[in-house]
DOTI-916794 format. One record per residue (C-alpha): y, x, z; residue number from 0. Coordinates in Angstrom, 2 decimals, padded with zeros to 5 digits. Example, Ala and Ser with C-alpha at 12.3 -4.5 7.8 and 13.67 -1.06 7.14 Angstrom:
BEGIN
@v:-004.50 u:012.30 w:007.80 num:0
@v:-001.06 u:013.67 w:007.14 num:1
END
This chain:
BEGIN
@v:104.82 u:027.89 w:039.78 num:0
@v:102.15 u:027.83 w:037.74 num:1
@v:103.21 u:026.64 w:034.01 num:2
@v:102.01 u:022.95 w:033.64 num:3
@v:100.01 u:022.68 w:030.25 num:4
@v:100.51 u:019.38 w:028.68 num:5
@v:103.72 u:017.94 w:029.86 num:6
@v:107.00 u:018.69 w:028.29 num:7
@v:110.52 u:017.35 w:029.23 num:8
@v:112.52 u:015.28 w:027.43 num:9
@v:115.06 u:017.79 w:027.69 num:10
@v:112.84 u:020.79 w:026.26 num:11
@v:111.21 u:018.83 w:022.58 num:12
@v:113.01 u:019.82 w:020.15 num:13
@v:111.59 u:015.95 w:017.90 num:14
@v:110.94 u:014.05 w:020.87 num:15
@v:112.27 u:010.75 w:019.02 num:16
@v:109.52 u:011.77 w:016.47 num:17
@v:106.38 u:011.61 w:019.51 num:18
@v:103.78 u:008.87 w:018.67 num:19
@v:103.87 u:006.01 w:021.35 num:20
@v:101.42 u:005.61 w:024.04 num:21
@v:100.52 u:002.23 w:025.32 num:22
@v:098.51 u:002.59 w:028.72 num:23
@v:096.89 u:-000.29 w:029.45 num:24
@v:094.71 u:-001.68 w:032.57 num:25
@v:091.42 u:-004.13 w:031.26 num:26
@v:092.81 u:-007.00 w:033.51 num:27
@v:096.24 u:-006.76 w:031.95 num:28
@v:094.87 u:-006.23 w:028.11 num:29
@v:094.63 u:-009.70 w:027.02 num:30
@v:098.14 u:-010.20 w:027.59 num:31
@v:099.43 u:-007.30 w:026.33 num:32
@v:097.09 u:-007.73 w:022.87 num:33
@v:098.47 u:-011.32 w:022.45 num:34
@v:101.82 u:-009.87 w:021.71 num:35
@v:100.08 u:-007.42 w:019.25 num:36
@v:100.41 u:-007.98 w:015.16 num:37
@v:097.30 u:-009.87 w:014.09 num:38
@v:096.37 u:-006.83 w:012.25 num:39
@v:096.91 u:-004.70 w:015.20 num:40
@v:094.27 u:-007.47 w:016.77 num:41
@v:091.63 u:-007.55 w:013.99 num:42
@v:091.62 u:-003.89 w:014.78 num:43
@v:091.36 u:-003.08 w:018.45 num:44
@v:088.86 u:-007.05 w:018.14 num:45
@v:086.85 u:-004.66 w:015.36 num:46
@v:086.43 u:-001.66 w:017.74 num:47
@v:085.35 u:-003.92 w:020.54 num:48
@v:087.91 u:-001.71 w:022.82 num:49
@v:088.95 u:-003.79 w:025.74 num:50
@v:091.00 u:-001.27 w:027.49 num:51
@v:088.22 u:000.05 w:029.55 num:52
@v:089.11 u:002.59 w:032.20 num:53
@v:088.50 u:006.30 w:030.43 num:54
@v:088.42 u:004.19 w:026.78 num:55
@v:091.40 u:005.31 w:023.92 num:56
@v:091.46 u:003.31 w:020.82 num:57
@v:093.80 u:005.25 w:017.88 num:58
@v:096.55 u:003.21 w:015.88 num:59
@v:096.23 u:003.43 w:012.51 num:60
@v:099.99 u:002.84 w:010.05 num:61
@v:100.54 u:002.73 w:006.84 num:62
@v:101.61 u:006.87 w:006.99 num:63
@v:098.60 u:007.88 w:009.31 num:64
@v:098.32 u:007.41 w:013.12 num:65
@v:101.04 u:005.24 w:014.31 num:66
@v:100.31 u:005.72 w:018.10 num:67
@v:097.38 u:004.80 w:020.58 num:68
@v:096.07 u:002.44 w:023.66 num:69
@v:095.07 u:004.50 w:026.36 num:70
@v:092.60 u:002.32 w:029.05 num:71
@v:093.50 u:002.97 w:032.69 num:72
@v:091.59 u:002.52 w:036.08 num:73
@v:094.28 u:001.83 w:039.19 num:74
@v:097.64 u:002.45 w:037.65 num:75
@v:098.00 u:004.57 w:040.16 num:76
@v:095.29 u:007.18 w:040.63 num:77
@v:096.47 u:010.34 w:038.19 num:78
@v:092.46 u:010.59 w:037.19 num:79
@v:092.85 u:007.27 w:035.70 num:80
@v:094.65 u:008.96 w:032.89 num:81
@v:093.12 u:012.42 w:032.93 num:82
@v:091.24 u:011.30 w:030.23 num:83
@v:094.55 u:011.87 w:027.67 num:84
@v:094.93 u:015.29 w:026.80 num:85
@v:091.73 u:015.86 w:025.20 num:86
@v:090.64 u:012.46 w:024.22 num:87
@v:093.80 u:011.80 w:021.83 num:88
@v:094.58 u:014.20 w:018.74 num:89
@v:096.64 u:016.89 w:019.41 num:90
@v:100.20 u:016.46 w:019.27 num:91
@v:103.48 u:014.85 w:021.09 num:92
@v:103.24 u:011.52 w:022.38 num:93
@v:105.54 u:009.09 w:024.73 num:94
@v:105.07 u:006.54 w:026.75 num:95
@v:105.89 u:003.05 w:024.98 num:96
@v:106.49 u:000.84 w:027.28 num:97
@v:107.70 u:001.93 w:031.13 num:98
@v:105.38 u:002.56 w:034.20 num:99
@v:106.77 u:001.93 w:037.89 num:100
@v:108.05 u:004.95 w:039.57 num:101
@v:104.28 u:005.52 w:041.38 num:102
@v:102.39 u:004.92 w:038.45 num:103
@v:104.42 u:007.38 w:036.18 num:104
@v:104.36 u:009.93 w:039.05 num:105
@v:100.61 u:009.60 w:038.68 num:106
@v:100.45 u:009.77 w:034.47 num:107
@v:102.56 u:013.02 w:034.61 num:108
@v:100.15 u:014.03 w:037.11 num:109
@v:096.71 u:012.98 w:035.82 num:110
@v:098.31 u:014.47 w:032.47 num:111
@v:098.74 u:017.72 w:033.49 num:112
@v:095.86 u:017.79 w:035.55 num:113
@v:093.08 u:016.95 w:032.74 num:114
@v:095.53 u:018.95 w:030.49 num:115
@v:094.10 u:021.98 w:032.72 num:116
@v:091.83 u:024.76 w:031.08 num:117
@v:091.27 u:028.18 w:033.04 num:118
@v:091.84 u:030.46 w:030.17 num:119
@v:092.29 u:034.37 w:031.05 num:120
@v:089.36 u:035.17 w:029.58 num:121
@v:089.11 u:032.85 w:026.97 num:122
@v:091.13 u:030.65 w:025.05 num:123
@v:090.92 u:026.83 w:025.15 num:124
@v:088.30 u:025.57 w:021.65 num:125
@v:091.74 u:023.16 w:021.32 num:126
@v:095.50 u:022.90 w:022.92 num:127
@v:095.71 u:019.36 w:024.63 num:128
@v:098.03 u:016.52 w:023.25 num:129
@v:101.73 u:016.62 w:025.13 num:130
@v:103.32 u:014.00 w:027.53 num:131
@v:106.98 u:013.55 w:026.66 num:132
@v:109.00 u:012.58 w:029.58 num:133
@v:111.20 u:012.52 w:032.39 num:134
@v:109.21 u:015.07 w:034.82 num:135
@v:109.94 u:014.64 w:037.93 num:136
@v:110.25 u:017.51 w:039.97 num:137
@v:107.95 u:016.66 w:043.39 num:138
@v:105.01 u:015.37 w:040.78 num:139
@v:105.61 u:018.80 w:039.03 num:140
@v:105.84 u:020.88 w:041.76 num:141
@v:102.22 u:019.45 w:043.27 num:142
@v:100.73 u:019.46 w:039.85 num:143
@v:101.43 u:023.25 w:039.76 num:144
@v:100.58 u:023.70 w:043.54 num:145
@v:097.16 u:022.13 w:042.57 num:146
@v:096.81 u:024.38 w:039.06 num:147
@v:097.76 u:027.29 w:041.27 num:148
@v:095.17 u:026.82 w:043.93 num:149
@v:092.20 u:025.86 w:040.81 num:150
@v:093.15 u:029.33 w:038.49 num:151
@v:092.86 u:031.41 w:042.16 num:152
@v:089.49 u:030.25 w:042.94 num:153
@v:088.03 u:030.84 w:039.33 num:154
@v:089.69 u:033.94 w:038.87 num:155
@v:086.17 u:036.08 w:039.38 num:156
@v:086.02 u:038.98 w:042.80 num:157
@v:086.36 u:041.35 w:040.62 num:158
@v:089.62 u:040.12 w:040.10 num:159
@v:090.95 u:038.13 w:043.28 num:160
@v:089.22 u:040.57 w:046.15 num:161
@v:091.50 u:040.79 w:049.23 num:162
@v:093.89 u:043.11 w:047.45 num:163
@v:094.67 u:040.50 w:044.96 num:164
@v:095.13 u:038.54 w:047.42 num:165
@v:097.31 u:039.96 w:048.87 num:166
@v:099.39 u:040.72 w:045.50 num:167
@v:100.07 u:037.00 w:044.77 num:168
@v:101.28 u:036.49 w:047.96 num:169
@v:103.95 u:039.24 w:047.80 num:170
@v:105.02 u:037.33 w:044.29 num:171
@v:105.34 u:033.98 w:046.36 num:172
@v:106.78 u:035.91 w:049.27 num:173
@v:109.48 u:037.69 w:046.83 num:174
@v:110.19 u:034.15 w:044.46 num:175
@v:111.03 u:032.41 w:047.37 num:176
@v:112.13 u:035.12 w:050.26 num:177
@v:109.28 u:034.57 w:052.40 num:178
@v:109.05 u:037.38 w:054.78 num:179
@v:104.99 u:039.17 w:054.48 num:180
@v:103.24 u:041.73 w:056.31 num:181
@v:099.72 u:042.35 w:056.15 num:182
@v:097.49 u:044.26 w:058.54 num:183
@v:094.45 u:046.04 w:056.47 num:184
@v:091.48 u:048.62 w:057.62 num:185
@v:090.93 u:049.91 w:060.78 num:186
@v:095.14 u:048.55 w:061.88 num:187
@v:092.78 u:045.02 w:062.34 num:188
@v:091.32 u:046.96 w:064.98 num:189
@v:094.58 u:048.72 w:066.37 num:190
@v:096.69 u:044.90 w:066.17 num:191
@v:093.20 u:043.77 w:067.84 num:192
@v:091.72 u:041.68 w:064.60 num:193
@v:088.06 u:043.16 w:065.85 num:194
@v:085.74 u:039.44 w:064.21 num:195
@v:088.09 u:040.20 w:060.95 num:196
@v:087.10 u:043.48 w:060.91 num:197
@v:083.52 u:042.85 w:061.79 num:198
@v:082.60 u:040.48 w:058.65 num:199
@v:084.96 u:042.44 w:056.58 num:200
@v:084.06 u:046.91 w:057.36 num:201
@v:081.63 u:046.34 w:054.96 num:202
@v:083.22 u:046.46 w:051.94 num:203
@v:084.75 u:048.96 w:049.42 num:204
@v:088.03 u:046.82 w:049.65 num:205
@v:089.33 u:046.98 w:053.09 num:206
@v:089.53 u:043.82 w:054.99 num:207
@v:092.95 u:042.03 w:055.83 num:208
@v:095.27 u:039.32 w:057.44 num:209
@v:098.54 u:038.72 w:055.46 num:210
@v:101.42 u:036.58 w:057.25 num:211
@v:103.80 u:035.40 w:055.17 num:212
@v:106.74 u:033.92 w:057.26 num:213
@v:109.82 u:031.69 w:055.85 num:214
@v:111.48 u:028.93 w:056.68 num:215
@v:114.95 u:028.23 w:059.27 num:216
@v:113.98 u:028.66 w:063.39 num:217
@v:115.24 u:025.38 w:063.68 num:218
@v:112.61 u:023.22 w:061.40 num:219
@v:109.47 u:022.32 w:063.10 num:220
@v:107.21 u:025.30 w:062.87 num:221
@v:103.75 u:024.90 w:061.00 num:222
@v:100.99 u:027.37 w:061.07 num:223
@v:098.90 u:027.27 w:057.91 num:224
@v:095.83 u:028.93 w:058.05 num:225
@v:092.77 u:029.23 w:055.06 num:226
@v:089.56 u:030.98 w:054.99 num:227
@v:089.51 u:034.20 w:052.57 num:228
@v:086.14 u:034.99 w:051.83 num:229
@v:086.95 u:036.56 w:048.21 num:230
@v:083.22 u:036.70 w:047.93 num:231
@v:080.29 u:036.13 w:050.60 num:232
@v:076.87 u:037.82 w:049.99 num:233
@v:075.78 u:035.86 w:053.12 num:234
@v:075.93 u:039.82 w:054.69 num:235
@v:072.41 u:040.86 w:056.38 num:236
@v:070.84 u:037.57 w:056.17 num:237
@v:071.83 u:037.52 w:052.70 num:238
@v:071.51 u:034.23 w:050.35 num:239
@v:069.78 u:032.89 w:047.87 num:240
@v:070.12 u:033.91 w:043.95 num:241
@v:071.43 u:030.04 w:043.43 num:242
@v:073.46 u:030.11 w:047.07 num:243
@v:075.20 u:033.24 w:045.72 num:244
@v:076.42 u:032.24 w:042.20 num:245
@v:079.78 u:030.24 w:043.01 num:246
@v:080.58 u:032.73 w:046.12 num:247
@v:083.93 u:033.63 w:043.88 num:248
@v:085.03 u:030.23 w:045.48 num:249
@v:084.64 u:031.40 w:049.28 num:250
@v:088.30 u:031.55 w:048.94 num:251
@v:088.63 u:028.72 w:048.25 num:252
@v:090.48 u:027.58 w:051.64 num:253
@v:093.20 u:030.46 w:051.45 num:254
@v:093.44 u:028.91 w:047.40 num:255
@v:094.75 u:025.73 w:049.28 num:256
@v:096.47 u:027.29 w:051.93 num:257
@v:098.56 u:029.39 w:049.57 num:258
@v:099.51 u:027.06 w:046.94 num:259
@v:099.90 u:024.51 w:050.09 num:260
@v:102.77 u:027.36 w:051.34 num:261
@v:104.12 u:027.52 w:048.31 num:262
@v:105.03 u:024.16 w:047.42 num:263
@v:106.83 u:023.64 w:051.01 num:264
@v:108.38 u:026.37 w:050.07 num:265
@v:108.94 u:025.53 w:046.00 num:266
@v:110.53 u:021.82 w:047.75 num:267
@v:112.38 u:023.12 w:050.64 num:268
@v:110.62 u:021.19 w:053.37 num:269
@v:112.46 u:021.32 w:056.42 num:270
@v:109.88 u:023.05 w:057.96 num:271
@v:109.42 u:026.83 w:059.14 num:272
@v:105.81 u:027.91 w:057.60 num:273
@v:103.12 u:030.68 w:059.41 num:274
@v:100.70 u:031.32 w:056.50 num:275
@v:097.70 u:033.15 w:057.55 num:276
@v:094.98 u:033.99 w:055.41 num:277
@v:092.07 u:036.69 w:056.69 num:278
@v:091.10 u:037.97 w:053.04 num:279
@v:087.38 u:039.85 w:053.17 num:280
@v:084.45 u:040.02 w:051.36 num:281
@v:081.17 u:040.11 w:053.51 num:282
@v:079.43 u:042.72 w:052.21 num:283
@v:076.34 u:044.74 w:052.46 num:284
@v:076.35 u:047.86 w:053.73 num:285
@v:075.56 u:050.12 w:056.48 num:286
@v:078.34 u:049.91 w:058.74 num:287
@v:077.49 u:045.52 w:057.66 num:288
@v:077.43 u:043.75 w:060.84 num:289
@v:074.14 u:042.59 w:062.29 num:290
@v:072.33 u:039.66 w:063.60 num:291
@v:072.60 u:040.11 w:066.63 num:292
@v:075.31 u:042.02 w:067.74 num:293
@v:078.19 u:040.74 w:069.59 num:294
@v:081.69 u:041.14 w:068.30 num:295
@v:085.03 u:040.91 w:070.30 num:296
@v:087.37 u:038.48 w:069.26 num:297
@v:091.60 u:038.31 w:069.36 num:298
@v:091.20 u:035.37 w:072.24 num:299
@v:088.35 u:037.72 w:074.18 num:300
@v:085.85 u:035.01 w:073.59 num:301
@v:082.59 u:037.07 w:073.03 num:302
@v:080.25 u:035.85 w:070.22 num:303
@v:076.95 u:037.14 w:069.57 num:304
@v:076.55 u:037.57 w:065.42 num:305
@v:073.43 u:034.20 w:064.88 num:306
@v:074.22 u:034.55 w:060.99 num:307
@v:075.94 u:036.80 w:059.11 num:308
@v:076.42 u:034.21 w:056.68 num:309
@v:078.67 u:032.12 w:059.25 num:310
@v:081.23 u:034.48 w:058.50 num:311
@v:084.03 u:032.54 w:057.37 num:312
@v:084.36 u:030.76 w:061.44 num:313
@v:084.62 u:034.80 w:063.03 num:314
@v:087.60 u:035.65 w:060.71 num:315
@v:089.24 u:032.13 w:060.97 num:316
@v:088.54 u:032.40 w:064.83 num:317
@v:090.81 u:035.33 w:065.07 num:318
@v:093.94 u:033.93 w:062.55 num:319
@v:093.77 u:030.80 w:064.76 num:320
@v:094.20 u:032.55 w:067.80 num:321
@v:097.24 u:034.69 w:066.54 num:322
@v:098.81 u:031.28 w:065.43 num:323
@v:098.43 u:029.18 w:068.08 num:324
@v:100.49 u:032.50 w:069.75 num:325
@v:103.32 u:031.86 w:067.47 num:326
@v:103.86 u:028.41 w:068.99 num:327
@v:103.74 u:026.70 w:066.25 num:328
@v:103.85 u:022.13 w:066.42 num:329
@v:100.20 u:022.15 w:064.91 num:330
@v:098.16 u:024.17 w:062.40 num:331
@v:096.79 u:023.10 w:060.04 num:332
@v:093.65 u:025.16 w:058.90 num:333
@v:091.32 u:025.06 w:054.83 num:334
@v:088.15 u:026.85 w:054.79 num:335
@v:085.18 u:026.40 w:052.76 num:336
@v:082.53 u:026.19 w:055.56 num:337
@v:079.68 u:024.10 w:055.65 num:338
@v:076.74 u:023.98 w:053.17 num:339
@v:076.23 u:020.78 w:055.53 num:340
@v:079.80 u:018.99 w:054.69 num:341
@v:078.51 u:018.99 w:051.51 num:342
@v:075.77 u:017.18 w:052.68 num:343
@v:077.40 u:014.35 w:054.44 num:344
@v:079.80 u:013.66 w:052.28 num:345
@v:079.31 u:015.23 w:048.47 num:346
@v:081.24 u:017.07 w:046.87 num:347
@v:085.11 u:014.93 w:046.31 num:348
@v:085.64 u:013.97 w:049.56 num:349
@v:087.26 u:016.97 w:052.11 num:350
@v:085.73 u:016.82 w:056.09 num:351
@v:088.46 u:016.39 w:058.67 num:352
@v:088.40 u:017.83 w:061.96 num:353
@v:091.30 u:017.47 w:064.16 num:354
@v:091.69 u:017.50 w:068.43 num:355
@v:094.77 u:014.77 w:067.40 num:356
@v:094.58 u:011.20 w:066.60 num:357
@v:098.10 u:011.02 w:065.31 num:358
@v:097.83 u:013.63 w:062.96 num:359
@v:094.17 u:012.97 w:061.36 num:360
@v:096.00 u:009.06 w:060.41 num:361
@v:098.35 u:010.64 w:059.17 num:362
@v:096.92 u:012.27 w:056.66 num:363
@v:094.20 u:010.16 w:055.78 num:364
@v:096.80 u:007.43 w:055.16 num:365
@v:098.04 u:009.99 w:053.34 num:366
@v:095.23 u:010.27 w:051.33 num:367
@v:094.56 u:006.49 w:050.12 num:368
@v:098.61 u:006.57 w:049.28 num:369
@v:098.00 u:009.05 w:047.05 num:370
@v:094.80 u:008.89 w:045.69 num:371
@v:093.76 u:012.62 w:047.51 num:372
@v:090.87 u:011.66 w:050.21 num:373
@v:089.28 u:013.07 w:052.76 num:374
@v:087.05 u:011.40 w:055.81 num:375
@v:087.10 u:012.60 w:059.81 num:376
@v:084.25 u:013.85 w:061.54 num:377
@v:083.94 u:013.59 w:064.98 num:378
@v:084.44 u:016.97 w:067.18 num:379
@v:081.59 u:015.67 w:069.17 num:380
@v:081.44 u:018.04 w:071.87 num:381
@v:077.87 u:017.71 w:073.38 num:382
@v:076.95 u:019.52 w:070.28 num:383
@v:078.61 u:022.34 w:072.03 num:384
@v:075.05 u:022.86 w:072.94 num:385
@v:074.37 u:024.36 w:069.39 num:386
@v:076.35 u:027.36 w:069.84 num:387
@v:074.89 u:028.66 w:072.92 num:388
@v:074.34 u:032.45 w:073.60 num:389
@v:072.01 u:034.18 w:075.98 num:390
@v:074.14 u:037.34 w:076.27 num:391
@v:077.65 u:036.30 w:075.12 num:392
@v:080.54 u:033.53 w:075.57 num:393
@v:079.24 u:031.88 w:072.01 num:394
@v:077.23 u:032.32 w:069.69 num:395
@v:078.41 u:031.38 w:065.77 num:396
@v:075.45 u:029.24 w:064.05 num:397
@v:072.71 u:028.42 w:066.21 num:398
@v:068.55 u:027.27 w:065.43 num:399
@v:068.73 u:023.96 w:064.11 num:400
@v:070.72 u:022.64 w:060.82 num:401
@v:071.69 u:019.52 w:062.41 num:402
@v:075.50 u:019.23 w:062.76 num:403
@v:076.06 u:021.78 w:060.94 num:404
@v:080.30 u:020.87 w:060.16 num:405
@v:080.82 u:019.87 w:063.74 num:406
@v:079.20 u:022.70 w:065.15 num:407
@v:080.94 u:024.92 w:062.86 num:408
@v:084.77 u:022.50 w:063.63 num:409
@v:083.24 u:022.98 w:067.45 num:410
@v:083.72 u:026.61 w:067.04 num:411
@v:087.12 u:027.25 w:065.76 num:412
@v:088.56 u:024.98 w:068.61 num:413
@v:087.46 u:027.63 w:070.50 num:414
@v:090.10 u:029.22 w:069.83 num:415
@v:092.75 u:026.29 w:069.28 num:416
@v:094.64 u:025.45 w:072.89 num:417
@v:093.19 u:022.14 w:073.90 num:418
@v:097.40 u:020.43 w:073.69 num:419
@v:098.37 u:022.03 w:070.22 num:420
@v:097.45 u:019.78 w:067.23 num:421
@v:095.19 u:020.73 w:064.94 num:422
@v:093.47 u:019.39 w:061.69 num:423
@v:090.62 u:021.55 w:060.28 num:424
@v:090.12 u:020.93 w:056.38 num:425
@v:086.29 u:021.64 w:055.09 num:426
@v:086.53 u:021.83 w:052.01 num:427
@v:084.28 u:022.17 w:048.87 num:428
@v:086.50 u:023.36 w:046.08 num:429
@v:084.73 u:023.30 w:043.22 num:430
@v:083.60 u:020.64 w:040.74 num:431
@v:079.68 u:021.12 w:039.20 num:432
@v:080.75 u:019.92 w:036.12 num:433
@v:083.16 u:018.25 w:033.73 num:434
@v:084.76 u:015.23 w:034.26 num:435
@v:088.05 u:014.38 w:032.85 num:436
@v:090.80 u:015.85 w:034.65 num:437
@v:088.28 u:017.97 w:036.46 num:438
@v:086.69 u:021.23 w:034.68 num:439
@v:083.87 u:022.45 w:036.31 num:440
@v:085.27 u:025.34 w:038.76 num:441
@v:088.00 u:025.62 w:041.49 num:442
@v:089.20 u:022.32 w:042.63 num:443
@v:092.06 u:021.15 w:044.77 num:444
@v:091.20 u:018.67 w:047.23 num:445
@v:093.26 u:017.06 w:049.82 num:446
@v:095.98 u:019.11 w:049.22 num:447
@v:098.53 u:016.73 w:047.31 num:448
@v:098.12 u:014.99 w:050.37 num:449
@v:098.53 u:017.02 w:053.36 num:450
@v:101.69 u:017.85 w:051.34 num:451
@v:102.66 u:013.84 w:051.87 num:452
@v:101.50 u:014.07 w:055.26 num:453
@v:103.79 u:016.89 w:055.95 num:454
@v:107.37 u:015.02 w:054.01 num:455
@v:106.12 u:011.88 w:055.90 num:456
@v:106.36 u:013.50 w:059.23 num:457
@v:109.21 u:016.11 w:058.69 num:458
@v:111.33 u:014.45 w:055.92 num:459
@v:112.59 u:016.61 w:053.16 num:460
@v:115.80 u:018.66 w:052.52 num:461
END
């Protein structure tokens, strides 16, 4: 799993007793906490007008220099309540001065790790984060590693995270956890009836592929996890404007989520059997790029007229979802950076959930609330299928209207999933547009922890 920045287990700390004390205090509890401190310390904090407001901190003086710090937090169970600490505090080792409850301790560790993260493949961080010495919770550490894996995959530019490199990551994870992996690439996709994946990726100099990873006991419930792996999206012949293309290395954000979730399940050995499916392609421009107006075949036998080559994610997912359903899983989960319309509806922080199963959707939403990893459900309003009507094929991949864009995209995907098979689709932004504590600009994992919590609640933990 990805290394955990800013955190060090107590057993691994050479001089844990020398770590500076850190007091994590809410604004509501600050007056009571302050009343139990020395008059000198109270005067020091009063002079700074410190109230333990969320996102604040105050350094505490000692006779030999720095004696500790107070961290102002909001909701103690929100990981991001602590995420400002690693770079607000001076570098060095810190320890929690007063114990927190179990949920808050997990939130602290998770938030500290998220706040410590910097993408350093191409340049070093400007400074080291403050380190928290703690008794690391194994489940929390694994969830943090999954979030950081997601960020790293998305942040890596396409020349170093194309279909080949994504396959290499999947193979590395398979080796680590004893999973089986198969890959169909190039014209083998046609031979094995994945024509839609091939159509989208055929113009790139890097062959399109379908990555299939299998893990788990055959006696356990079977979960299929599908991730959109468009490693770069030019828009195809319906080319994007420069501003829209600038960050399209993140168009494999769905695959990053799916890969990280599968790795997390395997690392924690959840009693489930998983099939991970990643259609990895580059939507490029070339002499053999698929064209607006042509009709492509799909694995399910549905003919699709291409209204817009920039609506490519749903096309590759259609073949992958069809294959997922053929494996007869208990449920299917898919992750995709699918539509700008989802961002217009809910902004960058809230992934959009669609599901054909109320119990599945409710379980995921409830986990999002419990774990402060939110998502929001939107309807599969089937009358909007009229926006995907084709005059010459069974289905169009897009339509003339910009209305209900994320709903029509989800309805397109639904055509490739049997109605009796529980399915949830997450339209996820996978990105932070600007720096915030714990959320540095760049790739982001969203509703990944809540999905894992939902699966753990449904199927238990071994």
